[in-house]
C-alpha positions in Angstrom: -29.0 42.7 17.7 -31.5 39.8 18.0 -32.8 40.5 21.5 -32.6 43.5 23.7 -34.0 43.7 27.6 -34.0 46.5 29.9 -34.4 45.3 33.6 -34.9 47.5 36.5 -32.7 47.9 39.5 -35.1 45.3 41.3 -34.5 42.7 38.6 -37.9 43.4 36.8 -37.9 43.2 33.1 -39.3 46.5 31.8 -38.7 46.5 28.0 -38.3 43.3 25.9 -37.4 43.6 22.2 -36.8 40.7 19.8 -36.0 41.0 16.1 -37.4 37.4 15.0 -40.9 36.4 16.3 -40.0 32.9 16.5 -37.3 33.4 19.2 -38.1 32.1 22.5 -38.0 35.5 24.7 -38.8 33.8 27.9 -36.1 31.3 27.4 -33.7 34.0 26.7 -34.5 35.9 29.9 -34.0 32.8 32.0 -30.6 32.0 30.6 -29.2 35.5 30.5 -30.2 35.8 34.2 -26.5 35.3 35.4 -25.3 38.2 33.2 -28.2 40.5 34.5 -27.3 39.4 38.1 -23.7 40.3 37.6 -24.6 43.8 36.0 -26.9 44.5 38.7 -24.2 44.0 41.2 -22.4 46.9 39.3 -19.8 44.6 37.8 -18.4 45.4 34.2 -20.2 44.1 31.1 -20.4 40.3 31.1 -20.8 38.1 28.4 -22.2 34.5 28.4 -23.5 31.9 25.9 -26.6 30.4 26.9 -29.7 28.3 26.0 -31.0 25.9 23.2 -30.0 28.5 20.9 -26.6 29.8 21.0 -26.3 33.5 22.0 -23.6 36.0 22.8 -25.0 37.9 25.8 -23.7 41.2 27.2 -25.4 42.9 30.1 -24.5 46.5 30.8 -25.3 48.2 34.1 -27.2 51.6 33.6 -26.7 54.5 36.0 -28.8 57.5 36.6 -27.1 61.1 36.0 -26.3 61.0 39.8 -24.7 57.8 39.6 -27.3 55.4 41.1 -27.8 52.1 39.4 -31.2 52.3 37.6 -31.2 48.9 35.7 -29.4 46.7 33.2 -29.5 46.7 29.5 -28.9 43.4 28.0 -28.4 42.4 24.3 -28.3 38.9 22.7 -26.9 38.2 19.3 -27.7 34.8 18.0 -24.9 32.7 16.7 -26.4 30.7 13.9 -25.1 27.4 12.5 -25.0 29.0 9.0 -22.5 31.8 10.4 -20.2 29.2 12.2 -19.9 27.3 9.0 -19.2 30.4 7.0 -16.4 31.4 9.3 -15.1 27.9 9.3 -14.8 27.9 5.5 -13.4 31.2 5.2 -10.8 30.8 8.0 -10.1 27.3 7.0 -10.1 26.2 10.7 -12.2 24.1 13.1 -14.4 25.9 15.6 -15.5 24.8 19.1 -17.9 26.8 21.0 -18.3 26.0 24.9 -21.2 27.3 27.0 -21.4 27.1 30.8 -24.7 25.3 31.3 -26.2 26.5 34.5 
């Protein structure tokens, strides 16, 4: 996990954690907003690739013990160029990564 957010049911970020101090957390928040919005609507976990840096994003709705939606937990895993090159070399295949640009 490179970045984790907890967003309240009203959409307010309450907890923000990032593994690398160089990462642009504010940009990640903006670029993961669609995944967070889907999770706030109670939809199943949703993934997305967003931003100048490439991330796999998953947002998971969080419910209270009574079943009420209390927020969303969002994780981001950065997909680094070195990782893609290593996968390409190991698999001996070409890789194309596509992202929906909002």
